[in-house]
TISE-417511 format. One line per field, with one value per atom (N, C-alpha, C): residue number from 1; residue in one letter; atom name; x, y negated, z. Coordinates in Angstrom, 2 decimals, decimal comma, always signed. Example, Ala and Ser with C-alpha at 12.3 -4.5 7.8 and 13.67 -1.06 7.14 Angstrom:
<recs>
num [1 1 1 2 2 2] $
residuo [a a a s s s] $
atomo [N CA C N CA C] $
x [+13,19 +12,30 +13,20 +12,85 +13,67 +12,90] $
y [+5,69 +4,50 +3,30 +2,25 +1,06 -0,03] $
z [+7,80 +7,80 +7,80 +7,08 +7,14 +7,87] $
</recs>
This chain:
<recs>
num [1 1 1 2 2 2 3 3 3 4 4 4 5 5 5 6 6 6 7 7 7 8 8 8 9 9 9 10 10 10 11 11 11 12 12 12 13 13 13 14 14 14 15 15 15 16 16 16 17 17 17 18 18 18 19 19 19 20 20 20 21 21 21 22 22 22 23 23 23 24 24 24 25 25 25 26 26 26 27 27 27 28 28 28 29 29 29 30 30 30 31 31 31 32 32 32 33 33 33 34 34 34 35 35 35 36 36 36 37 37 37 38 38 38 39 39 39 40 40 40 41 41 41 42 42 42 43 43 43 44 44 44 45 45 45 46 46 46 47 47 47 48 48 48 49 49 49 50 50 50 51 51 51 52 52 52 53 53 53 54 54 54 55 55 55 56 56 56 57 57 57 58 58 58 59 59 59 60 60 60 61 61 61 62 62 62 63 63 63 64 64 64 65 65 65 66 66 66 67 67 67 68 68 68 69 69 69 70 70 70 71 71 71 72 72 72 73 73 73 74 74 74 75 75 75 76 76 76 77 77 77 78 78 78 79 79 79 80 80 80 81 81 81 82 82 82 83 83 83 84 84 84 85 85 85 86 86 86 87 87 87 88 88 88 89 89 89 90 90 90 91 91 91 92 92 92 93 93 93 94 94 94 95 95 95 96 96 96 97 97 97 98 98 98 99 99 99 100 100 100 101 101 101 102 102 102 103 103 103 104 104 104 105 105 105 106 106 106 107 107 107 108 108 108 109 109 109 110 110 110 111 111 111 112 112 112 113 113 113 114 114 114 115 115 115 116 116 116 117 117 117 118 118 118 119 119 119 120 120 120 121 121 121 122 122 122 123 123 123 124 124 124 125 125 125 126 126 126 127 127 127 128 128 128 129 129 129 130 130 130 131 131 131 132 132 132 133 133 133 134 134 134 135 135 135 136 136 136 137 137 137 138 138 138 139 139 139 140 140 140 141 141 141 142 142 142 143 143 143 144 144 144 145 145 145 146 146 146 147 147 147 148 148 148 149 149 149 150 150 150 151 151 151 152 152 152 153 153 153 154 154 154 155 155 155 156 156 156 157 157 157 158 158 158 159 159 159 160 160 160 161 161 161 162 162 162 163 163 163 164 164 164 165 165 165 166 166 166 167 167 167 168 168 168 169 169 169 170 170 170 171 171 171 172 172 172 173 173 173 174 174 174 175 175 175 176 176 176 177 177 177 178 178 178 179 179 179 180 180 180 181 181 181 182 182 182 183 183 183 184 184 184 185 185 185 186 186 186 187 187 187 188 188 188 189 189 189 190 190 190 191 191 191 192 192 192 193 193 193 194 194 194 195 195 195 196 196 196 197 197 197] $
residuo [m m m q q q p p p l l l v v v v v v e e e g g g i i i s s s h h h e e e m m m i i i t t t t t t s s s e e e f f f r r r n n n g g g l l l a a a i i i l l l v v v d d d h h h e e e l l l c c c a a a i i i v v v e e e h h h q q q h h h v v v k k k p p p g g g k k k g g g g g g a a a f f f m m m r r r t t t k k k l l l r r r r r r l l l k k k d d d g g g s s s v v v m m m e e e r r r t t t f f f r r r v v v g g g e e e k k k f f f e e e e e e a a a f f f i i i e e e e e e r r r k k k l l l q q q f f f l l l y y y r r r s s s g g g t t t s s s f f f h h h f f f m m m n n n m m m g g g s s s f f f e e e d d d v v v a a a l l l e e e e e e s s s a a a i i i d d d k k k a a a a a a g g g f f f l l l k k k e e e n n n m m m e e e i i i v v v g g g d d d f f f h h h d d d g g g r r r l l l v v v g g g l l l e e e l l l p p p v v v f f f i i i d d d l l l r r r v v v e e e h h h t t t e e e p p p g g g i i i r r r g g g d d d t t t s s s r r r a a a g g g t t t k k k p p p a a a q q q l l l e e e t t t g g g m m m t t t i i i q q q v v v p p p l l l f f f v v v g g g s s s g g g e e e t t t v v v r r r v v v d d d t t t r r r t t t g g g e e e y y y v v v s s s r r r a a a] $
atomo [N CA C N CA C N CA C N CA C N CA C N CA C N CA C N CA C N CA C N CA C N CA C N CA C N CA C N CA C N CA C N CA C N CA C N CA C N CA C N CA C N CA C N CA C N CA C N CA C N CA C N CA C N CA C N CA C N CA C N CA C N CA C N CA C N CA C N CA C N CA C N CA C N CA C N CA C N CA C N CA C N CA C N CA C N CA C N CA C N CA C N CA C N CA C N CA C N CA C N CA C N CA C N CA C N CA C N CA C N CA C N CA C N CA C N CA C N CA C N CA C N CA C N CA C N CA C N CA C N CA C N CA C N CA C N CA C N CA C N CA C N CA C N CA C N CA C N CA C N CA C N CA C N CA C N CA C N CA C N CA C N CA C N CA C N CA C N CA C N CA C N CA C N CA C N CA C N CA C N CA C N CA C N CA C N CA C N CA C N CA C N CA C N CA C N CA C N CA C N CA C N CA C N CA C N CA C N CA C N CA C N CA C N CA C N CA C N CA C N CA C N CA C N CA C N CA C N CA C N CA C N CA C N CA C N CA C N CA C N CA C N CA C N CA C N CA C N CA C N CA C N CA C N CA C N CA C N CA C N CA C N CA C N CA C N CA C N CA C N CA C N CA C N CA C N CA C N CA C N CA C N CA C N CA C N CA C N CA C N CA C N CA C N CA C N CA C N CA C N CA C N CA C N CA C N CA C N CA C N CA C N CA C N CA C N CA C N CA C N CA C N CA C N CA C N CA C N CA C N CA C N CA C N CA C N CA C N CA C N CA C N CA C N CA C N CA C N CA C N CA C N CA C N CA C N CA C N CA C N CA C N CA C N CA C N CA C N CA C N CA C N CA C N CA C N CA C N CA C N CA C N CA C N CA C N CA C N CA C N CA C N CA C N CA C] $
x [+47,00 +48,36 +48,46 +49,67 +49,97 +51,08 +50,66 +51,57 +52,98 +53,85 +55,16 +55,78 +56,05 +56,49 +57,94 +58,32 +59,97 +60,01 +61,03 +61,26 +59,95 +58,91 +57,77 +56,58 +56,96 +56,15 +55,51 +54,25 +53,54 +53,67 +54,07 +54,25 +53,40 +52,97 +52,34 +53,19 +52,93 +53,67 +52,74 +53,32 +52,50 +53,25 +52,55 +53,24 +53,18 +53,93 +54,20 +52,77 +51,60 +50,35 +49,68 +50,15 +49,64 +50,39 +51,39 +52,17 +51,43 +51,70 +50,97 +51,92 +51,81 +52,78 +52,58 +53,71 +53,78 +53,73 +53,56 +53,46 +55,00 +55,29 +56,66 +56,84 +57,99 +58,23 +59,90 +60,05 +61,53 +62,19 +63,15 +63,81 +65,34 +65,85 +67,24 +67,47 +66,56 +66,62 +66,64 +66,39 +66,16 +64,96 +64,42 +63,07 +62,93 +62,07 +61,79 +60,35 +60,22 +59,03 +58,75 +57,68 +57,47 +57,15 +57,83 +57,62 +56,66 +57,15 +56,61 +56,65 +55,60 +55,65 +54,97 +55,29 +54,90 +54,86 +53,73 +53,71 +54,27 +55,14 +55,73 +55,64 +54,95 +54,81 +55,54 +56,88 +57,45 +57,09 +57,25 +56,89 +57,44 +58,59 +59,13 +59,44 +59,54 +59,87 +58,64 +58,94 +57,94 +57,59 +56,57 +56,20 +57,05 +57,23 +58,09 +57,48 +57,76 +57,45 +58,77 +58,50 +59,50 +59,27 +60,17 +59,96 +60,87 +60,44 +61,44 +61,14 +62,20 +61,99 +62,95 +62,39 +63,13 +63,44 +64,94 +65,28 +64,99 +64,33 +63,89 +65,03 +66,07 +67,15 +67,81 +67,92 +68,73 +68,04 +66,96 +66,15 +66,56 +67,58 +68,00 +66,91 +66,99 +65,90 +66,78 +66,23 +66,86 +65,81 +66,46 +65,20 +65,64 +64,61 +64,72 +63,47 +63,87 +62,85 +62,61 +61,46 +60,96 +60,19 +60,36 +59,51 +58,14 +57,09 +55,71 +55,37 +54,81 +54,44 +55,40 +56,47 +57,59 +56,85 +57,41 +56,75 +57,80 +57,02 +57,85 +57,21 +57,94 +57,51 +56,78 +55,66 +55,08 +55,48 +55,99 +56,57 +55,56 +54,99 +53,77 +54,69 +54,31 +54,91 +53,73 +54,05 +53,14 +53,80 +53,04 +53,34 +53,06 +53,98 +53,81 +54,28 +53,64 +53,97 +55,32 +56,33 +57,44 +58,09 +58,69 +59,14 +60,72 +61,45 +62,89 +63,32 +64,28 +64,56 +66,15 +66,85 +68,25 +69,27 +70,39 +71,50 +72,67 +73,06 +74,05 +75,12 +76,32 +77,15 +76,66 +76,42 +75,90 +74,47 +74,00 +72,57 +71,48 +70,35 +69,31 +68,14 +67,80 +66,79 +65,52 +64,37 +63,09 +62,08 +61,08 +60,03 +58,81 +58,48 +57,12 +56,02 +55,11 +54,25 +53,03 +52,90 +51,78 +52,17 +53,39 +53,92 +54,87 +55,26 +56,36 +57,64 +57,89 +59,07 +60,16 +61,46 +62,64 +63,01 +63,17 +63,65 +64,78 +65,78 +66,86 +67,04 +67,73 +68,32 +69,46 +70,54 +71,83 +71,88 +72,79 +72,80 +72,79 +73,54 +73,53 +72,29 +71,25 +69,83 +69,18 +69,38 +68,70 +69,19 +70,45 +70,98 +70,67 +70,06 +69,89 +69,08 +68,17 +67,19 +67,73 +69,01 +69,87 +69,96 +70,01 +70,29 +69,02 +67,77 +66,59 +65,92 +66,44 +65,97 +66,44 +65,36 +65,74 +64,85 +65,36 +64,81 +63,31 +62,56 +61,06 +60,16 +60,98 +60,08 +59,29 +58,06 +57,26 +57,37 +57,64 +57,60 +56,92 +56,94 +56,34 +57,42 +57,32 +58,38 +57,73 +58,45 +58,07 +58,62 +57,74 +58,15 +57,93 +58,76 +58,59 +59,03 +58,17 +58,22 +58,54 +57,82 +58,39 +59,46 +60,20 +61,45 +61,38 +62,15 +62,06 +63,03 +62,41 +63,22 +63,33 +62,66 +62,75 +61,97 +62,34 +61,26 +60,66 +59,64 +58,93 +58,94 +59,50 +59,57 +58,48 +58,22 +57,45 +57,93 +57,24 +57,93 +58,71 +58,27 +58,94 +59,12 +60,41 +60,67 +61,29 +60,90 +61,48 +62,71 +63,91 +65,06 +65,74 +66,40 +67,01 +68,55 +68,94 +70,31 +71,12 +72,03 +73,16 +74,23 +74,67 +75,71 +75,70 +75,83 +76,19 +76,82 +77,64 +78,34 +77,36 +77,67 +76,61 +76,43 +75,28 +75,17 +75,46 +75,36 +75,72 +74,61 +74,77 +73,83 +72,81 +71,65 +70,55 +70,45 +70,99 +70,97 +69,71 +68,52 +67,43 +67,18 +67,97 +67,62 +67,92 +67,43 +67,53 +68,61 +69,34 +70,53 +71,39 +72,02 +73,19 +72,72 +73,79 +73,49 +74,80 +74,70 +75,86 +75,49 +76,56 +76,25 +75,73 +74,86 +74,50 +74,29 +74,89 +74,79 +73,61 +72,80 +71,52 +71,61 +70,62 +70,72 +70,98 +70,68 +70,84 +72,34 +73,18 +74,51 +74,55 +73,55 +73,40 +73,73 +74,30 +74,72 +74,02 +73,40 +72,55 +72,95 +72,42 +72,60 +71,49 +71,54 +70,49 +70,70 +69,63 +69,98 +70,85 +71,37 +72,30 +71,98 +70,48 +69,67 +69,25 +69,57 +69,27 +70,36 +70,10 +71,23 +71,11 +72,08 +72,26 +71,12 +70,62 +69,44 +68,17 +68,10 +66,68 +66,36 +65,02 +64,38 +64,02 +64,41 +64,12 +63,34 +62,75 +62,04 +62,63 +62,85 +63,73 +62,77 +63,20 +62,35 +63,02 +62,70 +63,39 +63,71 +62,88 +63,04 +64,29 +64,70 +65,85 +66,96 +66,62 +67,61 +67,83 +66,88 +67,04 +66,24 +66,68 +66,11 +64,71 +63,63 +62,12 +61,94 +62,03 +61,84 +62,12 +62,07 +62,10 +60,78 +61,06 +59,70 +59,12] $
y [-35,82 -35,17 -35,46 -35,93 -36,08 -35,01 -34,47 -33,49 -34,01 -33,27 -33,49 -32,40 -32,80 -31,79 -31,66 -30,45 -30,07 -28,97 -28,92 -27,81 -27,39 -28,21 -27,82 -27,23 -27,06 -26,56 -27,67 -27,47 -28,57 -28,29 -29,19 -28,97 -30,09 -29,85 -30,69 -31,33 -32,67 -33,55 -33,44 -33,21 -33,23 -34,11 -34,53 -35,43 -34,62 -35,05 -34,32 -33,93 -34,92 -34,61 -33,48 -32,92 -31,64 -30,43 -30,45 -29,50 -28,32 -27,08 -25,97 -24,87 -23,90 -22,75 -21,87 -21,61 -20,58 -21,24 -22,55 -23,50 -23,60 -23,28 -23,21 -24,63 -25,46 -26,59 -26,67 -27,49 -27,87 -28,70 -28,62 -29,52 -29,52 -30,74 -30,71 -29,66 -29,58 -28,61 -27,07 -26,84 -25,45 -25,12 -23,76 -23,28 -22,86 -23,42 -23,26 -22,97 -22,08 -21,94 -22,59 -23,26 -23,92 -22,80 -22,56 -21,60 -22,30 -23,51 -24,45 -25,83 -26,51 -27,99 -28,69 -29,68 -30,58 -32,22 -32,85 -34,10 -34,83 -35,76 -36,33 -37,72 -38,38 -39,90 -40,36 -40,83 -41,40 -42,58 -43,07 -44,47 -45,50 -45,49 -46,49 -45,72 -46,53 -46,10 -45,53 -45,00 -44,49 -42,90 -42,58 -41,11 -40,21 -39,03 -38,19 -36,63 -35,80 -34,61 -33,56 -32,81 -31,84 -30,45 -29,88 -28,61 -27,58 -26,28 -25,10 -24,68 -24,59 -24,04 -22,80 -21,78 -20,54 -20,66 -20,74 -20,79 -19,32 -19,44 -18,34 -17,49 -18,10 -17,32 -16,46 -16,76 -16,11 -15,72 -16,19 -15,88 -16,77 -17,59 -18,37 -19,42 -19,64 -20,68 -21,89 -23,16 -24,49 -25,35 -26,33 -27,25 -28,54 -29,18 -30,54 -31,49 -32,66 -33,67 -34,72 -35,03 -35,78 -36,98 -38,24 -39,34 -38,88 -39,40 -39,10 -39,90 -39,17 -39,73 -39,28 -38,72 -38,31 -37,48 -37,36 -36,42 -35,31 -34,20 -33,21 -32,54 -31,56 -30,97 -29,52 -29,21 -27,88 -26,95 -25,76 -24,69 -23,57 -23,09 -22,01 -20,70 -19,87 -18,58 -17,56 -16,56 -15,45 -14,28 -13,53 -12,25 -11,17 -10,09 -8,96 -7,93 -6,68 -5,40 -4,93 -4,51 -4,17 -2,67 -1,77 -0,60 -0,71 -0,52 -0,54 +0,81 +0,62 +1,63 +2,15 +1,28 +1,62 +0,48 +0,66 -0,29 -0,23 -1,15 -0,93 -2,06 -1,74 -2,72 -3,71 -4,91 -6,01 -6,37 -5,73 -5,86 -4,77 -5,29 -4,30 -4,36 -3,10 -3,11 -2,62 -3,31 -3,12 -2,74 -2,20 -1,93 -2,70 -3,59 -4,20 -3,23 -3,17 -2,19 -2,33 -3,66 -4,00 -3,81 -4,27 -4,27 -3,09 -2,40 -1,40 -1,78 -3,27 -3,82 -3,65 -3,73 -3,61 -5,11 -5,29 -6,73 -6,54 -7,48 -7,28 -8,49 -8,44 -9,51 -9,15 -10,18 -10,10 -9,87 -9,32 -9,05 -10,38 -11,39 -12,69 -13,30 -13,17 -13,59 -12,65 -11,40 -10,53 -10,69 -10,98 -11,21 -9,99 -10,26 -9,13 -8,15 -8,53 -7,44 -6,28 -6,39 -5,16 -4,17 -4,39 -3,36 -2,47 -2,92 -2,15 -1,46 -1,75 -1,24 +0,16 +1,02 +2,50 +2,90 +3,78 +4,23 +4,51 +3,99 +4,31 +3,49 +2,68 +1,82 +0,73 +0,48 -0,48 -1,66 -2,98 -4,16 -5,31 -6,52 -7,59 -8,44 -8,79 -9,87 -11,06 -12,20 -13,64 -13,97 -14,46 -14,92 -16,38 -17,08 -18,53 -18,80 -19,32 -19,61 -18,28 -17,10 -15,75 -15,16 -15,77 -15,04 -14,72 -13,57 -13,04 -13,79 -14,45 -15,30 -14,85 -13,82 -13,33 -12,20 -11,71 -10,39 -10,69 -9,93 -9,89 -8,42 -8,23 -6,84 -6,55 -5,37 -5,14 -5,51 -5,81 -6,20 -5,06 -3,83 -2,58 -1,55 -1,05 -0,07 +1,01 +2,38 +3,53 +4,06 +4,30 +4,50 +5,77 +6,62 +7,87 +7,33 +7,89 +7,88 +8,70 +8,05 +9,04 +9,46 +8,53 +8,99 +8,09 +8,71 +8,07 +8,89 +8,50 +9,26 +9,97 +11,06 +11,67 +10,94 +10,92 +10,16 +11,11 +10,48 +11,53 +12,51 +13,64 +14,77 +14,23 +14,34 +14,01 +12,54 +11,64 +10,28 +9,78 +9,48 +9,05 +7,56 +6,99 +5,40 +4,60 +3,48 +2,56 +1,47 +1,82 +0,79 +0,49 +1,63 +1,50 +1,51 +1,09 +1,30 +1,59 +2,11 +2,50 +2,17 +2,03 +1,84 +2,99 +2,77 +3,95 +3,42 +4,26 +3,99 +4,45 +3,83 +4,03 +4,51 +5,18 +5,64 +4,68 +3,46 +2,38 +1,81 +2,34 +1,76 +0,87 +0,14 -0,74 -0,04 -0,85 -0,31 -1,36 -0,51 -1,26 -0,71 -1,37 -0,73 +0,07 +1,32 +2,10 +2,72 +2,97 +3,62 +4,80 +5,28 +6,26 +7,72 +7,84 +9,23 +9,36 +8,38 +8,73 +9,17 +10,45 +11,00 +11,08 +11,45 +11,47 +12,42 +12,16 +12,86 +12,24 +11,67 +11,12 +9,91 +9,57 +8,44 +7,40 +6,28 +5,18 +3,96 +3,23 +2,18 +0,83 -0,01 -1,21 -2,38 -3,52 -4,58 -5,40 -5,59 -6,35 -7,86 -8,51 -9,81 -9,94 -9,07 -9,12 -8,23 -7,06 -6,07 -5,10 -5,36 -4,58 -3,25 -2,21 -1,08 -1,29 -0,56 -0,70 +0,38 +1,71 +2,88 +3,95 +5,31 +6,44 +6,46 +6,85 +6,86 +8,13] $
z [+27,36 +26,97 +25,50 +25,04 +23,73 +23,13 +21,99 +21,34 +20,94 +21,08 +20,69 +19,69 +18,55 +17,38 +17,48 +17,86 +17,93 +16,87 +15,87 +14,83 +14,25 +14,11 +13,45 +14,27 +15,70 +16,65 +17,54 +17,71 +18,45 +20,20 +20,80 +22,29 +22,97 +24,23 +24,70 +25,85 +25,92 +27,19 +28,45 +29,58 +30,80 +31,70 +32,75 +33,89 +35,16 +36,03 +37,47 +38,11 +37,87 +38,33 +37,76 +36,78 +36,06 +36,49 +37,41 +37,77 +38,44 +38,17 +38,86 +39,01 +40,09 +40,14 +38,83 +38,24 +37,14 +35,72 +35,86 +34,56 +34,10 +32,87 +32,35 +31,59 +31,86 +31,38 +30,78 +29,97 +29,63 +30,64 +31,26 +32,07 +31,64 +31,34 +30,71 +29,47 +28,71 +27,70 +27,94 +29,29 +29,75 +30,08 +29,80 +30,04 +31,43 +32,36 +33,62 +33,95 +34,98 +35,40 +36,93 +37,29 +38,45 +39,46 +40,61 +41,50 +42,67 +43,12 +44,21 +43,73 +44,20 +44,04 +45,11 +45,62 +46,83 +46,34 +46,52 +46,30 +47,52 +47,49 +48,68 +48,76 +49,80 +49,69 +50,78 +51,01 +52,02 +52,38 +53,81 +54,19 +53,41 +52,85 +52,24 +50,69 +49,78 +48,29 +47,71 +46,40 +45,67 +45,91 +45,56 +45,75 +44,82 +45,21 +44,25 +44,49 +43,46 +43,45 +43,84 +44,78 +45,16 +44,56 +43,78 +43,23 +43,34 +43,29 +42,99 +41,68 +40,94 +39,58 +39,38 +38,75 +38,17 +36,66 +36,50 +35,18 +34,47 +33,24 +32,60 +32,03 +31,81 +31,06 +32,12 +33,37 +34,23 +35,60 +35,87 +36,93 +38,16 +38,02 +39,28 +39,65 +40,88 +41,36 +41,96 +41,40 +42,03 +42,34 +43,19 +43,62 +42,97 +42,70 +41,87 +42,58 +42,46 +42,76 +41,59 +41,14 +39,97 +40,38 +39,88 +39,96 +39,69 +40,44 +40,05 +38,68 +37,97 +36,52 +35,43 +35,87 +34,93 +33,86 +32,72 +31,60 +31,18 +30,89 +30,62 +29,49 +28,61 +27,60 +28,22 +28,12 +28,46 +27,61 +28,11 +27,33 +27,31 +26,27 +26,50 +26,32 +27,46 +27,71 +27,42 +26,44 +26,21 +26,88 +27,54 +28,24 +27,32 +27,24 +26,32 +27,09 +26,88 +27,57 +26,88 +27,56 +26,87 +27,69 +26,90 +27,37 +27,22 +28,27 +28,25 +27,59 +26,46 +25,74 +26,10 +25,99 +26,24 +26,31 +27,01 +26,92 +26,09 +25,08 +24,12 +24,36 +25,12 +25,36 +26,42 +25,93 +26,81 +26,51 +25,50 +25,17 +25,73 +26,10 +26,70 +25,59 +25,14 +24,09 +24,72 +24,17 +24,61 +23,53 +23,64 +22,60 +22,84 +22,07 +22,37 +22,16 +23,13 +23,21 +22,31 +21,89 +20,91 +19,48 +19,29 +17,83 +17,31 +18,50 +18,26 +17,88 +17,92 +17,44 +18,50 +18,12 +19,01 +19,27 +20,42 +21,00 +21,93 +21,88 +22,53 +23,45 +24,72 +25,67 +26,11 +26,02 +26,45 +27,88 +28,48 +29,94 +30,73 +30,03 +31,00 +30,95 +30,19 +30,28 +31,24 +31,53 +32,38 +33,93 +33,90 +35,33 +36,43 +37,47 +38,33 +37,99 +37,03 +36,66 +36,17 +35,53 +34,93 +35,88 +37,20 +38,07 +38,39 +37,72 +38,10 +37,04 +35,79 +34,62 +34,40 +34,30 +34,00 +32,67 +31,80 +30,66 +30,64 +29,64 +29,48 +30,53 +31,20 +32,37 +31,54 +32,00 +31,47 +32,40 +31,53 +32,30 +31,59 +31,87 +31,26 +30,67 +29,37 +28,78 +28,56 +28,98 +28,67 +27,43 +26,57 +25,08 +24,89 +24,43 +23,96 +22,69 +21,84 +20,34 +19,85 +20,27 +19,51 +20,00 +20,97 +21,30 +22,76 +23,11 +24,36 +25,36 +26,28 +27,18 +28,65 +28,95 +30,45 +30,57 +31,76 +32,22 +33,49 +33,71 +34,99 +35,39 +36,58 +37,01 +38,12 +38,43 +39,46 +40,70 +41,88 +43,14 +43,68 +43,72 +44,13 +43,05 +43,03 +42,03 +42,72 +42,34 +42,78 +42,03 +42,83 +42,03 +42,83 +42,03 +42,56 +42,97 +44,25 +44,84 +44,03 +43,25 +42,44 +43,51 +44,25 +45,38 +46,45 +47,73 +48,88 +49,92 +50,79 +51,78 +52,55 +53,07 +54,18 +55,28 +55,86 +57,12 +58,25 +59,56 +60,70 +60,97 +61,10 +61,29 +62,48 +62,17 +63,26 +63,46 +62,67 +62,87 +61,86 +62,69 +61,98 +62,19 +63,12 +63,48 +62,22 +62,32 +61,03 +61,49 +62,47 +62,97 +61,88 +61,45 +60,51 +59,14 +58,41 +56,76 +56,17 +54,91 +54,09 +52,68 +51,87 +50,46 +49,71 +48,67 +47,81 +46,38 +45,58 +44,13 +43,48 +42,86 +42,34 +40,75 +40,26 +38,96 +37,98 +38,29 +37,31 +37,36 +38,42 +38,47 +39,41 +40,05 +41,12 +42,42 +43,40 +44,79 +45,68 +46,42 +47,77 +48,93 +50,10 +51,45 +51,84 +52,30 +52,81 +54,04 +54,88 +56,10 +56,01 +57,08 +57,13 +56,89 +57,01 +56,97 +55,47 +54,70 +53,20 +52,54 +51,76 +51,09 +49,56 +48,93 +47,56 +46,89 +45,69 +45,13 +45,68 +46,79 +47,21 +46,43 +46,27 +45,82 +46,82 +46,35 +47,39 +46,85 +47,45 +47,04 +47,34 +46,21 +46,34 +46,14 +46,82 +46,59 +45,43 +44,22 +43,19 +43,47 +44,35 +44,68 +45,52 +46,33 +47,06 +46,91 +46,22 +45,96 +47,23 +48,07 +49,35 +49,47 +50,14 +50,51 +51,30 +50,88 +51,44 +52,31 +51,74 +52,36 +51,24 +51,86 +50,99 +50,08 +48,83 +48,06 +48,00] $
</recs>
C-alpha cells in the first residue's frame, strides 16, 4: 500500500483485492462503505469486482463494478457514541458522548434516519477526518404512535394495514389493531412495522 497525502492527511491506496465488507473508500470523490463484494471471472474478458456500496452522506446503496487491480483511496472511519439532542430547522444536533461536544448534521445527510431519531436516543456516529459523515442506527427502534385511525373492533388479524404517524413525525403502515398511544417496534432498514413493543 502506498500512502497518498491529501490536504495534509495521509491516506492509504488499496486495490480491489483488499476489499472487505464495511471498508470505507472514496469513489468519485464520495465517501462509500462496501456492503457486498464479489470477484467475477467471466469466460471471456477480464475479471472484475462486483460491489454494493452505501454512500455515507445519504445512506443510499448503489451497485458498481470495478476492474480487478483498480486502486482506491481508503477512508478511515472512526465510530463515536452520540446522543441525539434536538432538531433546529434542517439541522440535527448530537452530543459526542466522549467529548461532550455538540455536532450537527444536515437533514440531507441523514436522509431516512431522520424519521427514527428521538430526543436523548444514543446512536453511533461515523467520523471521517474529524467530521461527522453518517449515522448507524440500531436495527430495531421502539416508537410511540401519535395518531392513527381506530381499527375495526375485534379485528386482531394482520391482514389489513393503516397509516400511523409516529412520535418522530414519520408515517408507517401498521396492522388495524394498533391504536394511538401504543408503542411499536420498527425495522430501521426497511421502515416497516415489526411488532408491538
